[in-house]
TORZA-944572 format. One record per residue: residue in three letters; residue number from 0; x, y, z of N, C-alpha, C in turn. Coordinates in nm, 3 decimals. Layout:
REM residues N
@markol: ALA&torvo: NUM&n.xx: X&n.yy: Y&n.zz: Z&ca.xx: X&ca.yy: Y&ca.zz: Z&c.xx: X&c.yy: Y&c.zz: Z
...
END
This chain:
REM residues 117
@markol: UNK&torvo: 0&n.xx: 8.356&n.yy: 10.289&n.zz: 6.620&ca.xx: 8.389&ca.yy: 10.338&ca.zz: 6.511&c.xx: 8.340&c.yy: 10.322&c.zz: 6.441
@markol: UNK&torvo: 1&n.xx: 8.350&n.yy: 10.419&n.zz: 6.269&ca.xx: 8.297&ca.yy: 10.467&ca.zz: 6.185&c.xx: 8.355&c.yy: 10.308&c.zz: 6.074
@markol: UNK&torvo: 2&n.xx: 8.278&n.yy: 10.309&n.zz: 6.016&ca.xx: 8.350&ca.yy: 10.126&ca.zz: 5.969&c.xx: 8.370&c.yy: 10.208&c.zz: 5.818
@markol: UNK&torvo: 3&n.xx: 8.278&n.yy: 10.290&n.zz: 5.791&ca.xx: 8.356&ca.yy: 10.337&ca.zz: 5.629&c.xx: 8.494&c.yy: 10.422&c.zz: 5.694
@markol: UNK&torvo: 4&n.xx: 8.549&n.yy: 10.440&n.zz: 5.800&ca.xx: 8.673&ca.yy: 10.532&ca.zz: 5.851&c.xx: 8.739&c.yy: 10.410&c.zz: 5.838
@markol: UNK&torvo: 5&n.xx: 8.707&n.yy: 10.284&n.zz: 5.898&ca.xx: 8.794&ca.yy: 10.158&ca.zz: 5.882&c.xx: 8.807&c.yy: 10.116&c.zz: 5.771
@markol: UNK&torvo: 6&n.xx: 8.748&n.yy: 10.117&n.zz: 5.692&ca.xx: 8.734&ca.yy: 10.061&ca.zz: 5.584&c.xx: 8.902&c.yy: 10.115&c.zz: 5.459
@markol: UNK&torvo: 7&n.xx: 8.882&n.yy: 10.274&n.zz: 5.496&ca.xx: 8.905&ca.yy: 10.351&ca.zz: 5.460&c.xx: 9.095&c.yy: 10.362&c.zz: 5.493
@markol: UNK&torvo: 8&n.xx: 9.093&n.yy: 10.370&n.zz: 5.634&ca.xx: 9.188&ca.yy: 10.351&ca.zz: 5.670&c.xx: 9.341&c.yy: 10.183&c.zz: 5.630
@markol: UNK&torvo: 9&n.xx: 9.218&n.yy: 10.111&n.zz: 5.623&ca.xx: 9.249&ca.yy: 9.974&ca.zz: 5.622&c.xx: 9.349&c.yy: 9.940&c.zz: 5.487
@markol: UNK&torvo: 10&n.xx: 9.274&n.yy: 9.973&n.zz: 5.390&ca.xx: 9.278&ca.yy: 9.994&ca.zz: 5.289&c.xx: 9.453&c.yy: 10.114&c.zz: 5.223
@markol: UNK&torvo: 11&n.xx: 9.431&n.yy: 10.224&n.zz: 5.331&ca.xx: 9.516&ca.yy: 10.280&ca.zz: 5.306&c.xx: 9.646&c.yy: 10.225&c.zz: 5.323
@markol: UNK&torvo: 12&n.xx: 9.648&n.yy: 10.155&n.zz: 5.456&ca.xx: 9.805&ca.yy: 10.095&ca.zz: 5.511&c.xx: 9.783&c.yy: 9.976&c.zz: 5.445
@markol: UNK&torvo: 13&n.xx: 9.702&n.yy: 9.971&n.zz: 5.369&ca.xx: 9.733&ca.yy: 9.819&ca.zz: 5.270&c.xx: 9.857&c.yy: 9.845&c.zz: 5.122
@markol: UNK&torvo: 14&n.xx: 9.739&n.yy: 10.033&n.zz: 5.101&ca.xx: 9.830&ca.yy: 10.066&ca.zz: 4.988&c.xx: 10.004&c.yy: 10.089&c.zz: 4.985
@markol: UNK&torvo: 15&n.xx: 10.016&n.yy: 10.180&n.zz: 5.088&ca.xx: 10.112&ca.yy: 10.219&ca.zz: 5.195&c.xx: 10.226&c.yy: 10.096&c.zz: 5.206
@markol: UNK&torvo: 16&n.xx: 10.209&n.yy: 9.944&n.zz: 5.280&ca.xx: 10.254&ca.yy: 9.847&ca.zz: 5.261&c.xx: 10.293&c.yy: 9.775&c.zz: 5.159
@markol: UNK&torvo: 17&n.xx: 10.227&n.yy: 9.776&n.zz: 5.079&ca.xx: 10.275&ca.yy: 9.713&ca.zz: 4.925&c.xx: 10.322&c.yy: 9.819&c.zz: 4.838
@markol: UNK&torvo: 18&n.xx: 10.282&n.yy: 9.959&n.zz: 4.835&ca.xx: 10.347&ca.yy: 10.051&ca.zz: 4.760&c.xx: 10.524&c.yy: 10.059&c.zz: 4.816
@markol: UNK&torvo: 19&n.xx: 10.575&n.yy: 10.028&n.zz: 4.957&ca.xx: 10.656&ca.yy: 10.074&ca.zz: 4.976&c.xx: 10.772&c.yy: 9.929&c.zz: 4.985
@markol: UNK&torvo: 20&n.xx: 10.720&n.yy: 9.794&n.zz: 4.981&ca.xx: 10.798&ca.yy: 9.696&ca.zz: 5.011&c.xx: 10.808&c.yy: 9.625&c.zz: 4.914
@markol: UNK&torvo: 21&n.xx: 10.963&n.yy: 9.542&n.zz: 4.873&ca.xx: 10.895&ca.yy: 9.443&ca.zz: 4.754&c.xx: 10.839&c.yy: 9.356&c.zz: 4.767
@markol: UNK&torvo: 22&n.xx: 10.763&n.yy: 9.320&n.zz: 4.668&ca.xx: 10.684&ca.yy: 9.192&ca.zz: 4.648&c.xx: 10.750&c.yy: 9.087&c.zz: 4.681
@markol: UNK&torvo: 23&n.xx: 10.837&n.yy: 9.047&n.zz: 4.641&ca.xx: 10.989&ca.yy: 8.970&ca.zz: 4.681&c.xx: 10.950&c.yy: 8.930&c.zz: 4.886
@markol: UNK&torvo: 24&n.xx: 10.964&n.yy: 9.029&n.zz: 4.936&ca.xx: 10.980&ca.yy: 9.033&ca.zz: 5.074&c.xx: 10.851&c.yy: 8.948&c.zz: 5.084
@markol: UNK&torvo: 25&n.xx: 10.756&n.yy: 9.099&n.zz: 5.042&ca.xx: 10.582&ca.yy: 9.018&ca.zz: 5.093&c.xx: 10.551&c.yy: 8.881&c.zz: 5.058
@markol: UNK&torvo: 26&n.xx: 10.566&n.yy: 8.795&n.zz: 4.984&ca.xx: 10.613&ca.yy: 8.701&ca.zz: 4.932&c.xx: 10.674&c.yy: 8.590&c.zz: 5.091
@markol: UNK&torvo: 27&n.xx: 10.783&n.yy: 8.664&n.zz: 5.090&ca.xx: 10.850&ca.yy: 8.558&ca.zz: 5.173&c.xx: 10.751&c.yy: 8.508&c.zz: 5.256
@markol: UNK&torvo: 28&n.xx: 10.682&n.yy: 8.652&n.zz: 5.362&ca.xx: 10.584&ca.yy: 8.625&ca.zz: 5.462&c.xx: 10.459&c.yy: 8.523&c.zz: 5.422
@markol: UNK&torvo: 29&n.xx: 10.447&n.yy: 8.398&n.zz: 5.340&ca.xx: 10.351&ca.yy: 8.333&ca.zz: 5.347&c.xx: 10.231&c.yy: 8.382&c.zz: 5.392
@markol: UNK&torvo: 30&n.xx: 10.193&n.yy: 8.527&n.zz: 5.348&ca.xx: 10.075&ca.yy: 8.628&ca.zz: 5.415&c.xx: 9.937&c.yy: 8.580&c.zz: 5.356
@markol: UNK&torvo: 31&n.xx: 9.833&n.yy: 8.601&n.zz: 5.426&ca.xx: 9.697&ca.yy: 8.572&ca.zz: 5.330&c.xx: 9.610&c.yy: 8.631&c.zz: 5.319
@markol: UNK&torvo: 32&n.xx: 9.502&n.yy: 8.641&n.zz: 5.352&ca.xx: 9.393&ca.yy: 8.774&ca.zz: 5.290&c.xx: 9.392&c.yy: 8.912&c.zz: 5.365
@markol: UNK&torvo: 33&n.xx: 9.403&n.yy: 9.034&n.zz: 5.350&ca.xx: 9.394&ca.yy: 9.158&ca.zz: 5.409&c.xx: 9.265&c.yy: 9.157&c.zz: 5.517
@markol: UNK&torvo: 34&n.xx: 9.202&n.yy: 9.184&n.zz: 5.633&ca.xx: 9.096&ca.yy: 9.239&ca.zz: 5.635&c.xx: 9.096&c.yy: 9.330&c.zz: 5.736
@markol: UNK&torvo: 35&n.xx: 8.998&n.yy: 9.443&n.zz: 5.692&ca.xx: 8.966&ca.yy: 9.578&ca.zz: 5.803&c.xx: 8.915&c.yy: 9.551&c.zz: 5.955
@markol: UNK&torvo: 36&n.xx: 8.963&n.yy: 9.607&n.zz: 6.012&ca.xx: 8.961&ca.yy: 9.543&ca.zz: 6.154&c.xx: 8.920&c.yy: 9.702&c.zz: 6.206
@markol: UNK&torvo: 37&n.xx: 8.968&n.yy: 9.642&n.zz: 6.381&ca.xx: 8.962&ca.yy: 9.771&ca.zz: 6.447&c.xx: 9.018&c.yy: 9.650&c.zz: 6.603
@markol: UNK&torvo: 38&n.xx: 9.151&n.yy: 9.746&n.zz: 6.582&ca.xx: 9.176&ca.yy: 9.688&ca.zz: 6.769&c.xx: 9.266&c.yy: 9.813&c.zz: 6.817
@markol: UNK&torvo: 39&n.xx: 9.178&n.yy: 9.823&n.zz: 6.978&ca.xx: 9.217&ca.yy: 9.875&ca.zz: 7.055&c.xx: 9.225&c.yy: 10.025&c.zz: 6.994
@markol: UNK&torvo: 40&n.xx: 9.030&n.yy: 9.997&n.zz: 6.987&ca.xx: 8.974&ca.yy: 10.104&ca.zz: 6.927&c.xx: 9.089&c.yy: 10.204&c.zz: 6.790
@markol: UNK&torvo: 41&n.xx: 9.096&n.yy: 10.124&n.zz: 6.705&ca.xx: 9.212&ca.yy: 10.179&ca.zz: 6.626&c.xx: 9.141&c.yy: 10.123&c.zz: 6.504
@markol: UNK&torvo: 42&n.xx: 9.196&n.yy: 10.178&n.zz: 6.371&ca.xx: 9.162&ca.yy: 10.157&ca.zz: 6.266&c.xx: 9.264&c.yy: 10.083&c.zz: 6.236
@markol: UNK&torvo: 43&n.xx: 9.253&n.yy: 9.975&n.zz: 6.190&ca.xx: 9.342&ca.yy: 9.842&ca.zz: 6.132&c.xx: 9.352&c.yy: 9.747&c.zz: 6.036
@markol: UNK&torvo: 44&n.xx: 9.453&n.yy: 9.701&n.zz: 5.999&ca.xx: 9.408&ca.yy: 9.614&ca.zz: 5.890&c.xx: 9.529&c.yy: 9.517&c.zz: 6.012
@markol: UNK&torvo: 45&n.xx: 9.454&n.yy: 9.314&n.zz: 5.918&ca.xx: 9.525&ca.yy: 9.196&ca.zz: 5.941&c.xx: 9.544&c.yy: 9.173&c.zz: 5.878
@markol: UNK&torvo: 46&n.xx: 9.624&n.yy: 9.072&n.zz: 5.888&ca.xx: 9.708&ca.yy: 8.961&ca.zz: 5.748&c.xx: 9.708&c.yy: 8.825&c.zz: 5.877
@markol: UNK&torvo: 47&n.xx: 9.732&n.yy: 8.716&n.zz: 5.845&ca.xx: 9.787&ca.yy: 8.581&ca.zz: 5.865&c.xx: 9.897&c.yy: 8.610&c.zz: 5.773
@markol: UNK&torvo: 48&n.xx: 10.042&n.yy: 8.562&n.zz: 5.846&ca.xx: 10.143&ca.yy: 8.509&ca.zz: 5.783&c.xx: 10.211&c.yy: 8.400&c.zz: 5.825
@markol: UNK&torvo: 49&n.xx: 10.302&n.yy: 8.313&n.zz: 5.748&ca.xx: 10.394&ca.yy: 8.183&ca.zz: 5.783&c.xx: 10.519&c.yy: 8.256&c.zz: 5.738
@markol: UNK&torvo: 50&n.xx: 10.562&n.yy: 8.279&n.zz: 5.789&ca.xx: 10.699&ca.yy: 8.314&ca.zz: 5.790&c.xx: 10.801&c.yy: 8.258&c.zz: 5.882
@markol: UNK&torvo: 51&n.xx: 10.966&n.yy: 8.222&n.zz: 5.893&ca.xx: 11.031&ca.yy: 8.191&ca.zz: 5.865&c.xx: 11.029&c.yy: 8.241&c.zz: 6.057
@markol: UNK&torvo: 52&n.xx: 11.018&n.yy: 8.297&n.zz: 6.103&ca.xx: 11.050&ca.yy: 8.334&ca.zz: 6.227&c.xx: 10.898&c.yy: 8.328&c.zz: 6.321
@markol: UNK&torvo: 53&n.xx: 10.794&n.yy: 8.410&n.zz: 6.263&ca.xx: 10.685&ca.yy: 8.377&ca.zz: 6.306&c.xx: 10.523&c.yy: 8.355&c.zz: 6.187
@markol: UNK&torvo: 54&n.xx: 10.491&n.yy: 8.288&n.zz: 6.285&ca.xx: 10.372&ca.yy: 8.224&ca.zz: 6.239&c.xx: 10.231&c.yy: 8.287&c.zz: 6.300
@markol: UNK&torvo: 55&n.xx: 10.137&n.yy: 8.383&n.zz: 6.267&ca.xx: 10.064&ca.yy: 8.390&ca.zz: 6.276&c.xx: 9.943&c.yy: 8.539&c.zz: 6.220
@markol: UNK&torvo: 56&n.xx: 9.938&n.yy: 8.651&n.zz: 6.332&ca.xx: 9.880&ca.yy: 8.756&ca.zz: 6.261&c.xx: 9.913&c.yy: 8.868&c.zz: 6.285
@markol: UNK&torvo: 57&n.xx: 9.970&n.yy: 8.947&n.zz: 6.169&ca.xx: 10.047&ca.yy: 9.077&ca.zz: 6.172&c.xx: 9.901&c.yy: 9.174&c.zz: 6.212
@markol: UNK&torvo: 58&n.xx: 9.910&n.yy: 9.264&n.zz: 6.283&ca.xx: 9.821&ca.yy: 9.384&ca.zz: 6.263&c.xx: 9.866&c.yy: 9.533&c.zz: 6.323
@markol: UNK&torvo: 59&n.xx: 9.810&n.yy: 9.624&n.zz: 6.196&ca.xx: 9.866&ca.yy: 9.724&ca.zz: 6.131&c.xx: 9.745&c.yy: 9.860&c.zz: 6.160
@markol: UNK&torvo: 60&n.xx: 9.729&n.yy: 9.915&n.zz: 6.309&ca.xx: 9.677&ca.yy: 10.000&ca.zz: 6.343&c.xx: 9.702&c.yy: 10.140&c.zz: 6.353
@markol: UNK&torvo: 61&n.xx: 9.612&n.yy: 10.270&n.zz: 6.300&ca.xx: 9.689&ca.yy: 10.356&ca.zz: 6.266&c.xx: 9.639&c.yy: 10.473&c.zz: 6.465
@markol: UNK&torvo: 62&n.xx: 9.745&n.yy: 10.549&n.zz: 6.463&ca.xx: 9.723&ca.yy: 10.564&ca.zz: 6.650&c.xx: 9.615&c.yy: 10.667&c.zz: 6.590
@markol: UNK&torvo: 63&n.xx: 9.603&n.yy: 10.789&n.zz: 6.527&ca.xx: 9.594&ca.yy: 10.881&ca.zz: 6.463&c.xx: 9.678&c.yy: 11.039&c.zz: 6.458
@markol: UNK&torvo: 64&n.xx: 9.819&n.yy: 10.969&n.zz: 6.532&ca.xx: 9.906&ca.yy: 11.107&ca.zz: 6.534&c.xx: 10.004&c.yy: 11.038&c.zz: 6.471
@markol: UNK&torvo: 65&n.xx: 9.966&n.yy: 10.950&n.zz: 6.356&ca.xx: 9.994&ca.yy: 10.958&ca.zz: 6.199&c.xx: 10.153&c.yy: 10.839&c.zz: 6.254
@markol: UNK&torvo: 66&n.xx: 10.133&n.yy: 10.800&n.zz: 6.289&ca.xx: 10.211&ca.yy: 10.647&ca.zz: 6.306&c.xx: 10.132&c.yy: 10.562&c.zz: 6.333
@markol: UNK&torvo: 67&n.xx: 10.216&n.yy: 10.410&n.zz: 6.313&ca.xx: 10.133&ca.yy: 10.315&ca.zz: 6.340&c.xx: 10.195&c.yy: 10.237&c.zz: 6.442
@markol: UNK&torvo: 68&n.xx: 10.105&n.yy: 10.151&n.zz: 6.480&ca.xx: 10.165&ca.yy: 10.069&ca.zz: 6.557&c.xx: 10.130&c.yy: 9.912&c.zz: 6.521
@markol: UNK&torvo: 69&n.xx: 10.199&n.yy: 9.869&n.zz: 6.568&ca.xx: 10.233&ca.yy: 9.690&ca.zz: 6.487&c.xx: 10.258&c.yy: 9.623&c.zz: 6.563
@markol: UNK&torvo: 70&n.xx: 10.156&n.yy: 9.493&n.zz: 6.538&ca.xx: 10.125&ca.yy: 9.393&ca.zz: 6.640&c.xx: 10.156&c.yy: 9.242&c.zz: 6.587
@markol: UNK&torvo: 71&n.xx: 10.213&n.yy: 9.190&n.zz: 6.647&ca.xx: 10.197&ca.yy: 9.015&ca.zz: 6.604&c.xx: 10.113&c.yy: 8.934&c.zz: 6.686
@markol: UNK&torvo: 72&n.xx: 10.059&n.yy: 8.826&n.zz: 6.664&ca.xx: 9.969&ca.yy: 8.770&ca.zz: 6.764&c.xx: 9.942&c.yy: 8.666&c.zz: 6.715
@markol: UNK&torvo: 73&n.xx: 9.963&n.yy: 8.577&n.zz: 6.833&ca.xx: 9.905&ca.yy: 8.372&ca.zz: 6.774&c.xx: 9.920&c.yy: 8.352&c.zz: 6.890
@markol: UNK&torvo: 74&n.xx: 9.854&n.yy: 8.190&n.zz: 6.911&ca.xx: 9.833&ca.yy: 8.138&ca.zz: 7.032&c.xx: 9.889&c.yy: 8.191&c.zz: 7.144
@markol: UNK&torvo: 75&n.xx: 10.027&n.yy: 8.213&n.zz: 7.131&ca.xx: 10.129&ca.yy: 8.258&ca.zz: 7.266&c.xx: 10.084&c.yy: 8.429&c.zz: 7.292
@markol: UNK&torvo: 76&n.xx: 10.018&n.yy: 8.483&n.zz: 7.255&ca.xx: 9.913&ca.yy: 8.641&ca.zz: 7.344&c.xx: 9.978&c.yy: 8.741&c.zz: 7.143
@markol: UNK&torvo: 77&n.xx: 9.966&n.yy: 8.838&n.zz: 7.135&ca.xx: 10.012&ca.yy: 8.957&ca.zz: 7.158&c.xx: 10.076&c.yy: 9.025&c.zz: 7.145
@markol: UNK&torvo: 78&n.xx: 10.226&n.yy: 9.084&n.zz: 7.082&ca.xx: 10.363&ca.yy: 9.171&ca.zz: 7.134&c.xx: 10.326&c.yy: 9.248&c.zz: 7.012
@markol: UNK&torvo: 79&n.xx: 10.329&n.yy: 9.417&n.zz: 7.103&ca.xx: 10.348&ca.yy: 9.531&ca.zz: 7.040&c.xx: 10.524&c.yy: 9.458&c.zz: 6.969
@markol: UNK&torvo: 80&n.xx: 10.520&n.yy: 9.481&n.zz: 6.815&ca.xx: 10.661&ca.yy: 9.524&ca.zz: 6.775&c.xx: 10.736&c.yy: 9.627&c.zz: 6.736
@markol: UNK&torvo: 81&n.xx: 10.606&n.yy: 9.805&n.zz: 6.754&ca.xx: 10.635&ca.yy: 9.894&ca.zz: 6.675&c.xx: 10.476&c.yy: 9.984&c.zz: 6.690
@markol: UNK&torvo: 82&n.xx: 10.573&n.yy: 10.123&n.zz: 6.815&ca.xx: 10.465&ca.yy: 10.220&ca.zz: 6.925&c.xx: 10.434&c.yy: 10.296&c.zz: 6.798
@markol: UNK&torvo: 83&n.xx: 10.547&n.yy: 10.364&n.zz: 6.731&ca.xx: 10.569&ca.yy: 10.507&ca.zz: 6.643&c.xx: 10.647&c.yy: 10.429&c.zz: 6.462
@markol: UNK&torvo: 84&n.xx: 10.547&n.yy: 10.360&n.zz: 6.428&ca.xx: 10.600&ca.yy: 10.344&ca.zz: 6.324&c.xx: 10.598&c.yy: 10.434&c.zz: 6.210
@markol: UNK&torvo: 85&n.xx: 10.621&n.yy: 10.516&n.zz: 6.103&ca.xx: 10.611&ca.yy: 10.601&ca.zz: 6.011&c.xx: 10.562&c.yy: 10.409&c.zz: 5.865
@markol: UNK&torvo: 86&n.xx: 10.475&n.yy: 10.581&n.zz: 5.736&ca.xx: 10.437&ca.yy: 10.402&ca.zz: 5.663&c.xx: 10.578&c.yy: 10.385&c.zz: 5.595
@markol: UNK&torvo: 87&n.xx: 10.667&n.yy: 10.426&n.zz: 5.542&ca.xx: 10.787&ca.yy: 10.361&ca.zz: 5.458&c.xx: 10.819&c.yy: 10.292&c.zz: 5.612
@markol: UNK&torvo: 88&n.xx: 10.831&n.yy: 10.210&n.zz: 5.656&ca.xx: 10.896&ca.yy: 10.169&ca.zz: 5.782&c.xx: 10.817&c.yy: 10.002&c.zz: 5.757
@markol: UNK&torvo: 89&n.xx: 10.739&n.yy: 10.021&n.zz: 5.751&ca.xx: 10.614&ca.yy: 9.867&ca.zz: 5.819&c.xx: 10.702&c.yy: 9.842&c.zz: 5.753
@markol: UNK&torvo: 90&n.xx: 10.743&n.yy: 9.778&n.zz: 5.608&ca.xx: 10.786&ca.yy: 9.684&ca.zz: 5.547&c.xx: 10.877&c.yy: 9.559&c.zz: 5.625
@markol: UNK&torvo: 91&n.xx: 11.009&n.yy: 9.674&n.zz: 5.701&ca.xx: 11.091&ca.yy: 9.638&ca.zz: 5.707&c.xx: 11.094&c.yy: 9.622&c.zz: 5.888
@markol: UNK&torvo: 92&n.xx: 10.991&n.yy: 9.680&n.zz: 5.972&ca.xx: 10.943&ca.yy: 9.610&ca.zz: 6.062&c.xx: 10.873&c.yy: 9.469&c.zz: 6.093
@markol: UNK&torvo: 93&n.xx: 10.830&n.yy: 9.456&n.zz: 5.995&ca.xx: 10.765&ca.yy: 9.363&ca.zz: 5.974&c.xx: 10.805&c.yy: 9.229&c.zz: 5.913
@markol: UNK&torvo: 94&n.xx: 10.912&n.yy: 9.269&n.zz: 5.827&ca.xx: 11.023&ca.yy: 9.160&ca.zz: 5.818&c.xx: 11.099&c.yy: 9.141&c.zz: 5.899
@markol: UNK&torvo: 95&n.xx: 11.130&n.yy: 9.172&n.zz: 5.967&ca.xx: 11.248&ca.yy: 9.167&ca.zz: 6.097&c.xx: 11.175&c.yy: 9.093&c.zz: 6.124
@markol: UNK&torvo: 96&n.xx: 11.046&n.yy: 9.096&n.zz: 6.190&ca.xx: 10.989&ca.yy: 8.984&ca.zz: 6.341&c.xx: 10.937&c.yy: 8.854&c.zz: 6.227
@markol: UNK&torvo: 97&n.xx: 10.927&n.yy: 8.857&n.zz: 6.113&ca.xx: 10.844&ca.yy: 8.717&ca.zz: 6.076&c.xx: 10.890&c.yy: 8.690&c.zz: 5.961
@markol: UNK&torvo: 98&n.xx: 11.041&n.yy: 8.757&n.zz: 5.929&ca.xx: 11.121&ca.yy: 8.645&ca.zz: 5.783&c.xx: 11.303&c.yy: 8.637&c.zz: 5.785
@markol: UNK&torvo: 99&n.xx: 11.303&n.yy: 8.805&n.zz: 5.830&ca.xx: 11.483&ca.yy: 8.805&ca.zz: 5.756&c.xx: 11.590&c.yy: 8.829&c.zz: 5.972
@markol: UNK&torvo: 100&n.xx: 11.501&n.yy: 8.834&n.zz: 6.017&ca.xx: 11.560&ca.yy: 8.873&ca.zz: 6.173&c.xx: 11.637&c.yy: 8.995&c.zz: 6.172
@markol: UNK&torvo: 101&n.xx: 11.708&n.yy: 9.000&n.zz: 6.286&ca.xx: 11.819&ca.yy: 9.109&ca.zz: 6.289&c.xx: 11.957&c.yy: 9.079&c.zz: 6.266
@markol: UNK&torvo: 102&n.xx: 11.977&n.yy: 8.954&n.zz: 6.195&ca.xx: 12.111&ca.yy: 8.914&ca.zz: 6.165&c.xx: 12.113&c.yy: 8.858&c.zz: 5.999
@markol: UNK&torvo: 103&n.xx: 12.141&n.yy: 8.992&n.zz: 6.004&ca.xx: 12.226&ca.yy: 8.987&ca.zz: 5.798&c.xx: 12.249&c.yy: 8.864&c.zz: 5.811
@markol: UNK&torvo: 104&n.xx: 12.371&n.yy: 8.813&n.zz: 5.802&ca.xx: 12.452&ca.yy: 8.697&ca.zz: 5.740&c.xx: 12.405&c.yy: 8.614&c.zz: 5.808
@markol: UNK&torvo: 105&n.xx: 12.312&n.yy: 8.551&n.zz: 5.912&ca.xx: 12.285&ca.yy: 8.441&ca.zz: 5.952&c.xx: 12.155&c.yy: 8.455&c.zz: 5.766
@markol: UNK&torvo: 106&n.xx: 12.001&n.yy: 8.480&n.zz: 5.782&ca.xx: 11.932&ca.yy: 8.514&ca.zz: 5.679&c.xx: 12.015&c.yy: 8.479&c.zz: 5.553
@markol: UNK&torvo: 107&n.xx: 12.141&n.yy: 8.505&n.zz: 5.556&ca.xx: 12.203&ca.yy: 8.515&ca.zz: 5.396&c.xx: 12.257&c.yy: 8.310&c.zz: 5.377
@markol: UNK&torvo: 108&n.xx: 12.294&n.yy: 8.303&n.zz: 5.522&ca.xx: 12.326&ca.yy: 8.154&ca.zz: 5.505&c.xx: 12.134&c.yy: 8.062&c.zz: 5.471
@markol: UNK&torvo: 109&n.xx: 12.084&n.yy: 8.154&n.zz: 5.570&ca.xx: 11.993&ca.yy: 8.061&ca.zz: 5.538&c.xx: 11.893&c.yy: 8.030&c.zz: 5.422
@markol: UNK&torvo: 110&n.xx: 11.931&n.yy: 8.203&n.zz: 5.337&ca.xx: 11.884&ca.yy: 8.153&ca.zz: 5.197&c.xx: 11.968&c.yy: 8.070&c.zz: 5.110
@markol: UNK&torvo: 111&n.xx: 12.084&n.yy: 8.069&n.zz: 5.150&ca.xx: 12.159&ca.yy: 7.996&ca.zz: 5.035&c.xx: 12.170&c.yy: 7.869&c.zz: 5.033
@markol: UNK&torvo: 112&n.xx: 12.142&n.yy: 7.770&n.zz: 5.183&ca.xx: 12.097&ca.yy: 7.650&ca.zz: 5.198&c.xx: 11.965&c.yy: 7.631&c.zz: 5.174
@markol: UNK&torvo: 113&n.xx: 11.818&n.yy: 7.755&n.zz: 5.140&ca.xx: 11.740&ca.yy: 7.665&ca.zz: 5.081&c.xx: 11.708&c.yy: 7.677&c.zz: 4.939
@markol: UNK&torvo: 114&n.xx: 11.826&n.yy: 7.802&n.zz: 4.866&ca.xx: 11.817&ca.yy: 7.759&ca.zz: 4.732&c.xx: 11.895&c.yy: 7.663&c.zz: 4.697
@markol: UNK&torvo: 115&n.xx: 11.955&n.yy: 7.559&n.zz: 4.758&ca.xx: 12.094&ca.yy: 7.459&ca.zz: 4.753&c.xx: 12.086&c.yy: 7.336&c.zz: 4.777
@markol: UNK&torvo: 116&n.xx: 11.982&n.yy: 7.341&n.zz: 4.849&ca.xx: 11.887&ca.yy: 7.220&ca.zz: 4.917&c.xx: 11.833&c.yy: 7.114&c.zz: 4.807
END
């Protein structure tokens, strides 16, 4: 795959993720450096996270059908958490898997406990 295309797509993914997701949400993931890469023959963006629910790497791959595929990767393996994700859904999909979870009430209790501990 053309390296310039991979770099261009990774920058686009990063810009969309950062532009559509609250900075506080992104910070809650314990995010590391962004890296342009290739995953399953797709241009992708990879970055480490250290969230409440998941620690490892997030991979966002562009599948050329104007969707993104989102993967979580750590010592246990790689799991696809979204196969047809629009750019404006990236933050929510990742946040649910890395930090927030599916139970809003449980997450609020966690935040209150963290803030007042």
